[in-house]
gemmi code that builds the backbone of each chain (N, CA, C; Angstrom):
import gemmi

chains = {
    "A": [
        ("GLU", (-19.405, 6.428, 7.275), (-17.950, 6.353, 7.480), (-17.285, 5.973, 6.162)),
        ("ALA", (-16.228, 6.735, 5.811), (-15.490, 6.450, 4.593), (-14.722, 5.145, 4.759)),
        ("GLN", (-14.930, 4.231, 3.810), (-14.232, 2.959, 3.971), (-14.199, 2.159, 2.683)),
        ("VAL", (-13.282, 1.184, 2.711), (-13.193, 0.175, 1.659), (-13.595, -1.153, 2.294)),
        ("THR", (-14.587, -1.788, 1.711), (-15.139, -3.005, 2.287), (-14.817, -4.195, 1.394)),
        ("GLN", (-14.141, -5.167, 1.967), (-13.832, -6.407, 1.242), (-14.629, -7.543, 1.858)),
        ("ASN", (-15.023, -8.451, 1.004), (-15.686, -9.661, 1.484), (-15.306, -10.845, 0.592)),
        ("PRO", (-15.099, -12.015, 1.192), (-15.154, -12.274, 2.637), (-13.848, -11.914, 3.343)),
        ("ARG", (-13.790, -11.965, 4.632), (-12.553, -11.738, 5.388), (-11.669, -12.970, 5.359)),
        ("TYR", (-12.298, -14.122, 5.427), (-11.578, -15.385, 5.390), (-12.262, -16.313, 4.395)),
        ("LEU", (-11.463, -17.067, 3.653), (-12.030, -18.005, 2.674), (-11.067, -19.163, 2.506)),
        ("ILE", (-11.616, -20.377, 2.652), (-10.887, -21.592, 2.332), (-11.607, -22.246, 1.173)),
        ("THR", (-10.875, -22.549, 0.104), (-11.497, -23.134, -1.066), (-10.592, -24.229, -1.630)),
        ("VAL", (-11.107, -24.926, -2.622), (-10.352, -25.997, -3.238), (-9.806, -25.566, -4.592)),
        ("THR", (-8.747, -26.213, -5.006), (-8.124, -25.909, -6.291), (-9.130, -26.012, -7.428)),
        ("GLY", (-9.138, -24.962, -8.260), (-9.961, -24.992, -9.458), (-11.376, -24.459, -9.315)),
        ("LYS", (-11.800, -24.183, -8.125), (-13.184, -23.704, -7.920), (-13.191, -22.181, -7.986)),
        ("LYS", (-13.825, -21.659, -9.020), (-13.855, -20.206, -9.255), (-14.368, -19.445, -8.040)),
        ("LEU", (-13.727, -18.328, -7.754), (-14.195, -17.496, -6.650), (-14.032, -16.026, -6.973)),
        ("THR", (-14.807, -15.222, -6.278), (-14.725, -13.773, -6.419), (-14.605, -13.133, -5.052)),
        ("VAL", (-13.651, -12.234, -4.909), (-13.529, -11.430, -3.705), (-14.045, -10.028, -4.053)),
        ("THR", (-15.028, -9.585, -3.312), (-15.620, -8.293, -3.648), (-14.914, -7.159, -2.920)),
        ("CYS", (-14.943, -5.983, -3.546), (-14.379, -4.768, -2.970), (-15.276, -3.605, -3.331)),
        ("SER", (-15.644, -2.834, -2.335), (-16.502, -1.691, -2.569), (-16.020, -0.519, -1.755)),
        ("GLN", (-16.045, 0.687, -2.372), (-15.649, 1.903, -1.633), (-16.750, 2.938, -1.748)),
        ("ASN", (-16.909, 3.730, -0.685), (-18.000, 4.704, -0.633), (-17.476, 6.150, -0.666)),
        ("MET", (-16.286, 6.340, -1.238), (-15.653, 7.661, -1.237), (-15.627, 8.300, -2.624)),
        ("ASN", (-16.263, 7.664, -3.588), (-16.274, 8.168, -4.960), (-14.852, 8.282, -5.545)),
        ("HIS", (-13.961, 7.397, -5.114), (-12.589, 7.409, -5.599), (-12.513, 6.879, -7.008)),
        ("GLU", (-11.612, 7.481, -7.806), (-11.400, 7.011, -9.171), (-10.488, 5.780, -9.220)),
        ("TYR", (-9.460, 5.791, -8.373), (-8.445, 4.745, -8.431), (-8.755, 3.616, -7.459)),
        ("MET", (-8.634, 2.398, -7.931), (-8.758, 1.250, -7.066), (-7.688, 0.240, -7.448)),
        ("SER", (-7.325, -0.614, -6.467), (-6.204, -1.502, -6.703), (-6.334, -2.743, -5.843)),
        ("TRP", (-5.733, -3.829, -6.310), (-5.638, -5.059, -5.524), (-4.188, -5.408, -5.282)),
        ("TYR", (-3.914, -5.838, -4.036), (-2.580, -6.272, -3.637), (-2.682, -7.651, -2.989)),
        ("ARG", (-1.587, -8.398, -3.077), (-1.464, -9.588, -2.280), (-0.212, -9.456, -1.408)),
        ("GLN", (-0.267, -10.057, -0.239), (0.867, -9.960, 0.674), (1.263, -11.352, 1.127)),
        ("ASP", (2.532, -11.655, 0.936), (3.077, -12.949, 1.297), (4.322, -12.754, 2.143)),
        ("PRO", (4.568, -13.650, 3.089), (5.761, -13.523, 3.956), (7.047, -13.466, 3.128)),
        ("GLY", (7.880, -12.490, 3.446), (9.143, -12.359, 2.750), (9.077, -11.672, 1.402)),
        ("LEU", (7.876, -11.501, 0.866), (7.713, -10.867, -0.463), (7.022, -9.524, -0.370)),
        ("GLY", (6.473, -9.217, 0.784), (5.843, -7.918, 0.968), (4.546, -7.793, 0.192)),
        ("LEU", (4.140, -6.543, -0.021), (2.900, -6.249, -0.757), (3.210, -6.117, -2.237)),
        ("ARG", (2.479, -6.857, -3.050), (2.685, -6.794, -4.495), (1.349, -6.477, -5.170)),
        ("GLN", (1.403, -5.571, -6.120), (0.179, -5.128, -6.786), (-0.239, -6.130, -7.849)),
        ("ILE", (-1.535, -6.474, -7.862), (-2.051, -7.444, -8.810), (-2.626, -6.723, -10.043)),
        ("TYR", (-3.586, -5.869, -9.805), (-4.212, -5.050, -10.842), (-4.573, -3.713, -10.244)),
        ("TYR", (-4.702, -2.711, -11.097), (-5.239, -1.446, -10.656), (-6.151, -0.875, -11.721)),
        ("SER", (-6.956, 0.090, -11.286), (-7.938, 0.700, -12.193), (-7.941, 2.197, -11.962)),
        ("MET", (-7.829, 2.941, -13.024), (-7.790, 4.404, -12.914), (-9.164, 5.031, -13.124)),
        ("ASN", (-10.138, 4.235, -13.538), (-11.508, 4.724, -13.655), (-12.384, 3.585, -14.164)),
        ("VAL", (-13.645, 3.853, -14.293), (-14.599, 2.851, -14.804), (-14.121, 2.358, -16.166)),
        ("GLU", (-14.115, 1.035, -16.309), (-13.719, 0.375, -17.559), (-12.247, 0.571, -17.923)),
        ("VAL", (-11.434, 1.086, -17.010), (-10.003, 1.268, -17.269), (-9.222, 0.489, -16.219)),
        ("THR", (-8.614, -0.623, -16.653), (-7.830, -1.433, -15.719), (-6.464, -1.724, -16.344)),
        ("ASP", (-5.501, -2.029, -15.483), (-4.162, -2.340, -15.964), (-3.482, -3.305, -15.019)),
        ("LYS", (-2.531, -4.054, -15.560), (-1.842, -5.056, -14.767), (-0.840, -4.418, -13.819)),
        ("GLY", (-0.750, -5.028, -12.646), (0.287, -4.659, -11.701), (1.489, -5.562, -11.889)),
        ("ASP", (2.113, -5.947, -10.802), (3.331, -6.752, -10.873), (3.072, -8.247, -10.960)),
        ("VAL", (1.941, -8.703, -10.433), (1.673, -10.153, -10.393), (0.244, -10.444, -10.843)),
        ("PRO", (-0.119, -10.174, -12.114), (-1.502, -10.340, -12.543), (-1.893, -11.759, -12.935)),
        ("GLU", (-0.919, -12.656, -13.107), (-1.230, -13.995, -13.626), (-2.164, -14.748, -12.701)),
        ("GLY", (-3.235, -15.290, -13.270), (-4.188, -16.091, -12.518), (-5.330, -15.279, -11.936)),
        ("TYR", (-5.336, -13.988, -12.210), (-6.378, -13.111, -11.666), (-7.084, -12.347, -12.797)),
        ("LYS", (-8.320, -11.974, -12.533), (-9.050, -11.067, -13.411), (-9.734, -10.025, -12.548)),
        ("VAL", (-9.969, -8.865, -13.135), (-10.710, -7.816, -12.445), (-11.690, -7.194, -13.426)),
        ("SER", (-12.630, -6.450, -12.873), (-13.528, -5.670, -13.704), (-13.893, -4.401, -12.958)),
        ("ARG", (-14.208, -3.352, -13.699), (-14.597, -2.075, -13.089), (-15.762, -1.529, -13.887)),
        ("LYS", (-16.928, -2.109, -13.632), (-18.146, -1.693, -14.326), (-18.790, -0.499, -13.657)),
        ("GLU", (-18.541, -0.358, -12.359), (-19.076, 0.773, -11.612), (-17.906, 1.387, -10.845)),
        ("LYS", (-18.016, 2.647, -10.525), (-16.935, 3.331, -9.845), (-16.654, 2.740, -8.472)),
        ("ARG", (-17.684, 2.331, -7.777), (-17.512, 1.925, -6.389), (-17.013, 0.481, -6.228)),
        ("ASN", (-17.156, -0.353, -7.234), (-16.843, -1.774, -7.077), (-15.674, -2.235, -7.948)),
        ("PHE", (-14.836, -3.098, -7.378), (-13.660, -3.576, -8.109), (-13.389, -5.022, -7.664)),
        ("PRO", (-14.178, -5.963, -8.178), (-14.022, -7.342, -7.717), (-12.768, -8.010, -8.283)),
        ("LEU", (-12.217, -8.919, -7.498), (-11.073, -9.737, -7.911), (-11.568, -11.143, -8.153)),
        ("ILE", (-11.283, -11.656, -9.334), (-11.804, -12.963, -9.745), (-10.656, -13.933, -9.933)),
        ("LEU", (-10.771, -15.094, -9.301), (-9.825, -16.188, -9.524), (-10.587, -17.276, -10.256)),
        ("GLU", (-10.336, -17.418, -11.538), (-11.099, -18.341, -12.364), (-10.819, -19.791, -11.988)),
        ("SER", (-9.563, -20.091, -11.698), (-9.170, -21.460, -11.332), (-8.070, -21.359, -10.281)),
        ("PRO", (-8.477, -21.155, -9.035), (-7.475, -20.930, -7.976), (-6.510, -22.098, -7.819)),
        ("SER", (-5.293, -21.766, -7.473), (-4.287, -22.774, -7.189), (-3.652, -22.496, -5.831)),
        ("PRO", (-3.012, -23.480, -5.230), (-2.439, -23.277, -3.896), (-1.466, -22.102, -3.799)),
        ("ASN", (-0.783, -21.777, -4.905), (0.155, -20.651, -4.831), (-0.538, -19.295, -4.792)),
        ("GLN", (-1.871, -19.310, -4.840), (-2.632, -18.067, -4.642), (-3.117, -17.920, -3.220)),
        ("THR", (-2.719, -18.832, -2.373), (-2.961, -18.681, -0.941), (-2.199, -17.462, -0.469)),
        ("SER", (-2.934, -16.501, 0.104), (-2.295, -15.229, 0.432), (-3.265, -14.342, 1.211)),
        ("LEU", (-2.745, -13.202, 1.639), (-3.572, -12.156, 2.241), (-3.776, -11.087, 1.178)),
        ("TYR", (-5.023, -10.772, 0.861), (-5.343, -9.853, -0.209), (-5.919, -8.556, 0.344)),
        ("PHE", (-5.470, -7.449, -0.248), (-5.979, -6.135, 0.129), (-6.496, -5.392, -1.089)),
        ("CYS", (-7.634, -4.777, -0.913), (-8.166, -3.854, -1.901), (-7.935, -2.441, -1.398)),
        ("ALA", (-7.718, -1.491, -2.290), (-7.461, -0.113, -1.875), (-8.074, 0.838, -2.883)),
        ("SER", (-8.400, 2.040, -2.423), (-8.895, 3.065, -3.321), (-8.264, 4.399, -2.987)),
        ("SER", (-8.221, 5.277, -3.962), (-7.582, 6.575, -3.783), (-8.232, 7.596, -4.723)),
        ("PRO", (-8.284, 8.840, -4.301), (-8.830, 9.867, -5.215), (-7.886, 10.187, -6.373)),
        ("THR", (-6.578, 9.895, -6.182), (-5.625, 10.350, -7.191), (-4.649, 9.296, -7.658)),
        ("GLY", (-4.555, 8.161, -7.022), (-3.633, 7.133, -7.466), (-2.368, 6.993, -6.661)),
        ("GLY", (-2.011, 7.954, -5.886), (-0.814, 7.804, -5.049), (-1.093, 8.336, -3.666)),
        ("TYR", (-1.697, 9.511, -3.664), (-2.012, 10.169, -2.407), (-3.166, 9.485, -1.707)),
        ("GLY", (-2.970, 9.198, -0.425), (-4.090, 8.821, 0.412), (-4.863, 7.583, 0.026)),
        ("TYR", (-4.136, 6.522, -0.327), (-4.857, 5.258, -0.553), (-5.496, 4.810, 0.758)),
        ("THR", (-6.744, 4.355, 0.678), (-7.431, 3.748, 1.802), (-7.537, 2.263, 1.510)),
        ("PHE", (-7.049, 1.457, 2.464), (-7.042, 0.005, 2.270), (-8.187, -0.639, 3.016)),
        ("GLY", (-8.652, -1.756, 2.465), (-9.631, -2.574, 3.148), (-8.970, -3.388, 4.253)),
        ("SER", (-9.774, -4.165, 4.948), (-9.293, -4.922, 6.098), (-8.586, -6.224, 5.709)),
        ("GLY", (-8.679, -6.579, 4.467), (-7.968, -7.768, 4.004), (-8.861, -9.003, 3.888)),
        ("THR", (-8.472, -9.877, 2.982), (-9.123, -11.185, 2.809), (-8.031, -12.244, 2.863)),
        ("ARG", (-8.143, -13.137, 3.821), (-7.152, -14.222, 3.930), (-7.695, -15.421, 3.185)),
        ("LEU", (-7.058, -15.730, 2.063), (-7.505, -16.822, 1.199), (-6.572, -18.014, 1.324)),
        ("THR", (-7.167, -19.185, 1.503), (-6.411, -20.426, 1.520), (-6.982, -21.333, 0.420)),
        ("VAL", (-6.096, -21.791, -0.471), (-6.506, -22.703, -1.526), (-5.850, -24.058, -1.258)),
        ("VAL", (-6.682, -25.081, -1.092), (-6.134, -26.406, -0.776), (-6.290, -27.357, -1.938)),
    ],
    "B": [
        ("ASP", (9.457, 4.204, -11.653), (9.549, 4.890, -10.390), (10.866, 4.556, -9.698)),
        ("ALA", (11.394, 5.538, -8.967), (12.695, 5.358, -8.330), (12.636, 4.282, -7.255)),
        ("LYS", (13.765, 3.550, -7.118), (13.872, 2.549, -6.061), (14.180, 3.263, -4.762)),
        ("THR", (13.615, 2.762, -3.663), (13.907, 3.326, -2.356), (14.591, 2.272, -1.500)),
        ("THR", (15.443, 2.751, -0.573), (16.154, 1.866, 0.328), (15.916, 2.306, 1.746)),
        ("GLN", (15.506, 1.345, 2.589), (15.231, 1.642, 3.979), (15.955, 0.619, 4.862)),
        ("PRO", (16.316, 1.002, 6.086), (16.883, -0.003, 6.994), (15.807, -1.034, 7.324)),
        ("PRO", (16.181, -2.293, 7.508), (15.166, -3.324, 7.752), (14.464, -3.175, 9.089)),
        ("SER", (15.140, -2.640, 10.097), (14.487, -2.515, 11.387), (15.100, -1.359, 12.187)),
        ("MET", (14.280, -0.832, 13.097), (14.723, 0.226, 14.010), (13.972, 0.090, 15.321)),
        ("ASP", (14.592, 0.577, 16.397), (13.943, 0.601, 17.698), (13.812, 2.037, 18.162)),
        ("CYS", (12.833, 2.256, 19.020), (12.621, 3.593, 19.567), (11.975, 3.453, 20.938)),
        ("ALA", (12.359, 4.324, 21.862), (11.728, 4.328, 23.187), (10.425, 5.124, 23.138)),
        ("GLU", (9.455, 4.628, 23.860), (8.154, 5.310, 23.909), (8.336, 6.742, 24.392)),
        ("GLY", (7.650, 7.668, 23.728), (7.741, 9.083, 24.083), (8.841, 9.837, 23.369)),
        ("ARG", (9.792, 9.120, 22.789), (10.865, 9.765, 22.050), (10.473, 9.895, 20.589)),
        ("ALA", (11.238, 10.717, 19.866), (10.992, 10.865, 18.443), (11.555, 9.653, 17.692)),
        ("ALA", (10.805, 9.167, 16.742), (11.290, 8.108, 15.854), (11.615, 8.735, 14.513)),
        ("ASN", (12.855, 8.546, 14.062), (13.299, 9.111, 12.804), (13.612, 7.979, 11.825)),
        ("LEU", (12.790, 7.835, 10.826), (12.951, 6.729, 9.878), (13.524, 7.255, 8.571)),
        ("PRO", (14.720, 6.788, 8.188), (15.341, 7.284, 6.963), (14.925, 6.498, 5.726)),
        ("CYS", (15.047, 7.168, 4.596), (14.772, 6.530, 3.312), (15.694, 7.132, 2.271)),
        ("ASN", (16.342, 6.262, 1.509), (17.217, 6.726, 0.441), (16.521, 6.540, -0.886)),
        ("HIS", (16.501, 7.594, -1.690), (15.902, 7.511, -3.046), (16.770, 8.329, -3.984)),
        ("SER", (18.007, 7.869, -4.143), (19.018, 8.658, -4.857), (18.710, 8.817, -6.338)),
        ("THR", (17.863, 7.962, -6.906), (17.564, 8.076, -8.353), (16.220, 8.733, -8.608)),
        ("ILE", (15.681, 9.390, -7.603), (14.360, 9.987, -7.756), (14.393, 11.077, -8.828)),
        ("SER", (13.322, 11.153, -9.613), (13.258, 12.160, -10.658), (12.443, 13.352, -10.179)),
        ("GLY", (12.492, 14.419, -10.955), (11.919, 15.681, -10.505), (10.426, 15.663, -10.219)),
        ("ASN", (9.695, 14.783, -10.907), (8.246, 14.782, -10.715), (7.772, 13.610, -9.868)),
        ("GLU", (8.669, 12.962, -9.170), (8.281, 11.863, -8.291), (8.118, 12.368, -6.853)),
        ("TYR", (6.994, 12.023, -6.279), (6.720, 12.345, -4.897), (7.253, 11.242, -4.000)),
        ("VAL", (7.479, 11.593, -2.743), (7.840, 10.602, -1.727), (6.614, 10.379, -0.841)),
        ("TYR", (6.168, 9.142, -0.768), (5.016, 8.776, 0.062), (5.475, 7.868, 1.192)),
        ("TRP", (4.801, 8.006, 2.327), (5.018, 7.102, 3.448), (3.704, 6.465, 3.859)),
        ("TYR", (3.762, 5.133, 4.009), (2.633, 4.364, 4.524), (3.151, 3.508, 5.669)),
        ("ARG", (2.247, 3.001, 6.494), (2.645, 2.043, 7.501), (1.601, 0.937, 7.582)),
        ("GLN", (2.046, -0.221, 8.061), (1.160, -1.367, 8.199), (1.356, -1.949, 9.591)),
        ("ILE", (0.274, -1.974, 10.331), (0.296, -2.498, 11.683), (-0.193, -3.938, 11.624)),
        ("HIS", (0.692, -4.864, 12.034), (0.419, -6.303, 11.989), (-0.141, -6.674, 10.618)),
        ("SER", (-1.259, -7.287, 10.517), (-1.799, -7.724, 9.216), (-2.963, -6.868, 8.756)),
        ("GLN", (-3.023, -5.621, 9.270), (-4.065, -4.712, 8.809), (-3.663, -4.126, 7.460)),
        ("GLY", (-4.590, -3.474, 6.780), (-4.259, -2.797, 5.544), (-3.330, -1.622, 5.798)),
        ("PRO", (-2.424, -1.345, 4.872), (-1.526, -0.198, 5.044), (-2.299, 1.101, 5.226)),
        ("GLN", (-1.685, 2.017, 5.958), (-2.298, 3.294, 6.272), (-1.445, 4.422, 5.723)),
        ("TYR", (-2.038, 5.324, 4.985), (-1.315, 6.490, 4.457), (-0.881, 7.377, 5.613)),
        ("ILE", (0.375, 7.871, 5.561), (0.850, 8.781, 6.601), (1.022, 10.190, 6.067)),
        ("ILE", (1.854, 10.339, 5.027), (2.224, 11.667, 4.569), (2.906, 11.551, 3.215)),
        ("HIS", (2.968, 12.639, 2.458), (3.732, 12.638, 1.231), (4.276, 14.038, 0.958)),
        ("GLY", (5.279, 14.127, 0.090), (5.856, 15.423, -0.244), (6.644, 15.353, -1.535)),
        ("LEU", (6.906, 16.518, -2.110), (7.675, 16.609, -3.342), (9.077, 17.149, -3.056)),
        ("LYS", (9.182, 18.347, -2.519), (10.489, 18.865, -2.166), (10.498, 19.709, -0.909)),
        ("ASN", (9.321, 20.163, -0.509), (9.266, 20.921, 0.747), (8.991, 19.983, 1.904)),
        ("ASN", (9.416, 20.374, 3.085), (9.084, 19.599, 4.272), (7.592, 19.689, 4.520)),
        ("GLU", (7.037, 18.608, 5.025), (5.589, 18.544, 5.241), (5.323, 18.065, 6.662)),
        ("THR", (4.209, 18.516, 7.217), (3.787, 18.088, 8.557), (2.291, 17.921, 8.553)),
        ("ASN", (1.833, 16.856, 9.208), (0.405, 16.689, 9.456), (0.236, 16.175, 10.874)),
        ("GLU", (-0.978, 15.753, 11.202), (-1.268, 15.356, 12.579), (-0.559, 14.068, 12.967)),
        ("MET", (-0.070, 13.320, 12.002), (0.577, 12.049, 12.298), (2.094, 12.179, 12.359)),
        ("ALA", (2.671, 12.947, 11.444), (4.121, 12.904, 11.299), (4.638, 14.135, 10.558)),
        ("SER", (5.975, 14.207, 10.495), (6.634, 15.199, 9.674), (7.524, 14.481, 8.658)),
        ("LEU", (7.659, 15.097, 7.501), (8.497, 14.547, 6.441), (9.541, 15.586, 6.085)),
        ("ILE", (10.816, 15.187, 6.211), (11.912, 16.070, 5.872), (12.592, 15.513, 4.626)),
        ("ILE", (12.621, 16.287, 3.570), (13.247, 15.871, 2.304), (14.503, 16.716, 2.112)),
        ("THR", (15.623, 16.072, 1.829), (16.867, 16.825, 1.645), (16.767, 17.709, 0.405)),
        ("GLU", (17.626, 18.708, 0.359), (17.533, 19.678, -0.719), (17.766, 19.017, -2.086)),
        ("ASP", (18.652, 18.027, -2.144), (18.897, 17.332, -3.410), (17.861, 16.234, -3.682)),
        ("ARG", (16.930, 16.029, -2.748), (15.831, 15.063, -2.845), (16.309, 13.612, -2.930)),
        ("LYS", (17.549, 13.351, -2.597), (18.030, 11.984, -2.686), (17.693, 11.158, -1.455)),
        ("SER", (17.227, 11.792, -0.417), (16.818, 11.061, 0.776), (15.779, 11.845, 1.555)),
        ("SER", (15.107, 11.136, 2.446), (14.105, 11.787, 3.274), (14.044, 11.094, 4.625)),
        ("THR", (13.403, 11.749, 5.580), (13.234, 11.189, 6.926), (11.808, 11.399, 7.382)),
        ("LEU", (11.188, 10.339, 7.821), (9.865, 10.434, 8.443), (10.077, 10.557, 9.936)),
        ("ILE", (9.418, 11.539, 10.539), (9.578, 11.760, 11.963), (8.236, 11.589, 12.667)),
        ("LEU", (8.212, 10.642, 13.616), (7.072, 10.515, 14.528), (7.504, 11.205, 15.809)),
        ("PRO", (6.950, 12.367, 16.128), (7.546, 13.208, 17.184), (7.526, 12.592, 18.572)),
        ("HIS", (6.491, 11.857, 18.901), (6.374, 11.261, 20.232), (5.834, 9.846, 20.059)),
        ("ALA", (6.727, 8.924, 19.799), (6.309, 7.573, 19.448), (5.577, 6.900, 20.601)),
        ("THR", (4.534, 6.154, 20.277), (3.800, 5.358, 21.248), (3.893, 3.886, 20.852)),
        ("LEU", (3.462, 3.003, 21.755), (3.512, 1.573, 21.460), (2.674, 1.259, 20.220)),
        ("ARG", (1.613, 2.037, 19.997), (0.748, 1.792, 18.833), (1.404, 2.162, 17.507)),
        ("ASP", (2.547, 2.832, 17.569), (3.288, 3.157, 16.357), (4.162, 1.999, 15.882)),
        ("THR", (4.231, 0.934, 16.653), (4.980, -0.240, 16.211), (4.329, -0.793, 14.940)),
        ("ALA", (5.108, -0.831, 13.855), (4.541, -1.188, 12.554), (5.663, -1.309, 11.536)),
        ("VAL", (5.317, -1.720, 10.332), (6.244, -1.681, 9.194), (5.962, -0.371, 8.451)),
        ("TYR", (7.010, 0.397, 8.210), (6.895, 1.689, 7.550), (7.491, 1.590, 6.147)),
        ("TYR", (6.713, 2.028, 5.167), (7.119, 1.949, 3.778), (7.334, 3.350, 3.194)),
        ("CYS", (8.462, 3.501, 2.534), (8.776, 4.728, 1.812), (8.660, 4.407, 0.323)),
        ("ILE", (7.913, 5.200, -0.431), (7.648, 4.918, -1.832), (7.847, 6.181, -2.649)),
        ("ALA", (8.529, 6.042, -3.776), (8.654, 7.152, -4.711), (7.721, 6.880, -5.875)),
        ("LEU", (6.889, 7.841, -6.191), (5.857, 7.618, -7.217), (5.725, 8.836, -8.102)),
        ("ASN", (5.708, 8.558, -9.408), (5.481, 9.603, -10.395), (4.010, 9.929, -10.434)),
        ("ALA", (3.646, 11.103, -9.946), (2.237, 11.445, -9.800), (1.543, 11.651, -11.128)),
        ("GLY", (2.295, 11.861, -12.192), (1.610, 12.139, -13.452), (2.018, 11.235, -14.587)),
        ("GLY", (2.823, 10.228, -14.267), (3.333, 9.392, -15.344), (2.399, 8.242, -15.691)),
        ("THR", (2.860, 7.373, -16.585), (2.043, 6.258, -17.020), (1.840, 5.235, -15.921)),
        ("SER", (2.680, 5.284, -14.891), (2.524, 4.322, -13.803), (1.695, 4.890, -12.668)),
        ("TYR", (1.038, 5.995, -12.928), (0.192, 6.619, -11.918), (-0.807, 5.620, -11.406)),
        ("GLY", (-0.827, 5.438, -10.096), (-1.731, 4.464, -9.505), (-1.050, 3.156, -9.183)),
        ("LYS", (0.149, 2.913, -9.704), (0.850, 1.668, -9.482), (1.774, 1.858, -8.288)),
        ("LEU", (1.169, 1.811, -7.133), (1.896, 2.029, -5.887), (2.661, 0.754, -5.545)),
        ("THR", (3.978, 0.827, -5.556), (4.816, -0.360, -5.320), (5.470, -0.271, -3.951)),
        ("PHE", (5.203, -1.262, -3.119), (5.762, -1.324, -1.768), (7.050, -2.139, -1.775)),
        ("GLY", (8.071, -1.654, -1.068), (9.297, -2.404, -0.858), (9.173, -3.223, 0.421)),
        ("GLN", (10.306, -3.523, 1.029), (10.304, -4.332, 2.247), (10.039, -3.499, 3.493)),
        ("GLY", (10.281, -2.207, 3.430), (9.961, -1.340, 4.561), (10.900, -1.471, 5.734)),
        ("THR", (10.624, -0.673, 6.765), (11.371, -0.696, 8.029), (10.423, -1.130, 9.135)),
        ("ILE", (10.817, -2.156, 9.868), (10.043, -2.581, 11.036), (10.449, -1.694, 12.200)),
        ("LEU", (9.522, -0.840, 12.638), (9.786, 0.013, 13.787), (9.174, -0.628, 15.019)),
        ("THR", (9.992, -0.832, 16.043), (9.510, -1.362, 17.302), (9.670, -0.290, 18.366)),
        ("VAL", (8.557, 0.086, 18.974), (8.586, 1.086, 20.043), (8.545, 0.335, 21.373)),
        ("HIS", (9.557, 0.606, 22.202), (9.681, -0.078, 23.499), (9.162, 0.799, 24.626)),
        ("PRO", (8.568, 0.178, 25.671), (8.104, 0.949, 26.826), (9.267, 1.654, 27.539)),
    ],
}
model = gemmi.Model(1)
for chain_id, residues in chains.items():
    chain = gemmi.Chain(chain_id)
    for i, (resn, *xyz) in enumerate(residues, 1):
        res = gemmi.Residue()
        res.name, res.seqid = resn, gemmi.SeqId(i, " ")
        for name, pos in zip(("N", "CA", "C"), xyz):
            atom = gemmi.Atom()
            atom.name, atom.element = name, gemmi.Element(name[0])
            atom.pos, atom.b_iso = gemmi.Position(*pos), 0.0
            res.add_atom(atom)
        chain.add_residue(res)
    model.add_chain(chain)
structure = gemmi.Structure()
structure.add_model(model)
structure.setup_entities()
């Protein structure tokens, strides 16, 4: 089944403790992206990648890192999480960058 | 990418057509119009996209005005499962922002029994 898999689905962590949210897609898509969703602010893009080793900042990249060493994986790294990074996170992939993005099921992160 | 404007909310009776408008008066010639929807807290789902011709797929129809300044997403026979937030996005398919899909506030569509 074609899908984008994020892990974990839920995560509660403490301020400053490094964490990684994994994202993997099995559709051989070139484009991958991370979004966060907050009440009243909608979906905001954090980072996106147009291919292996090619990444670029979205609208809210501060406090996040990404890497794209393989086509299928696009992990989101929070080196020192803070409470304002408490949010619902979505990973997505697309064959072309606009058409037909497939989103993962989301990761609900709470930083205390 | 062009800014889009959508009504914050709309209602529709089950079984009737839902017509969701979107204004994109500053859209440029190479920007496509994309529609996505998000049901509750699930990941957004791609619906349809178009450049200047009307488009139809198994989910919906997209009507783009001749001047491309606005469009309408049509769900021909709305069901309760179509209750969701619908996002209209204008995206330059070949520009430097390719891949930078920006979501606005969208339209909350509520389908009533």
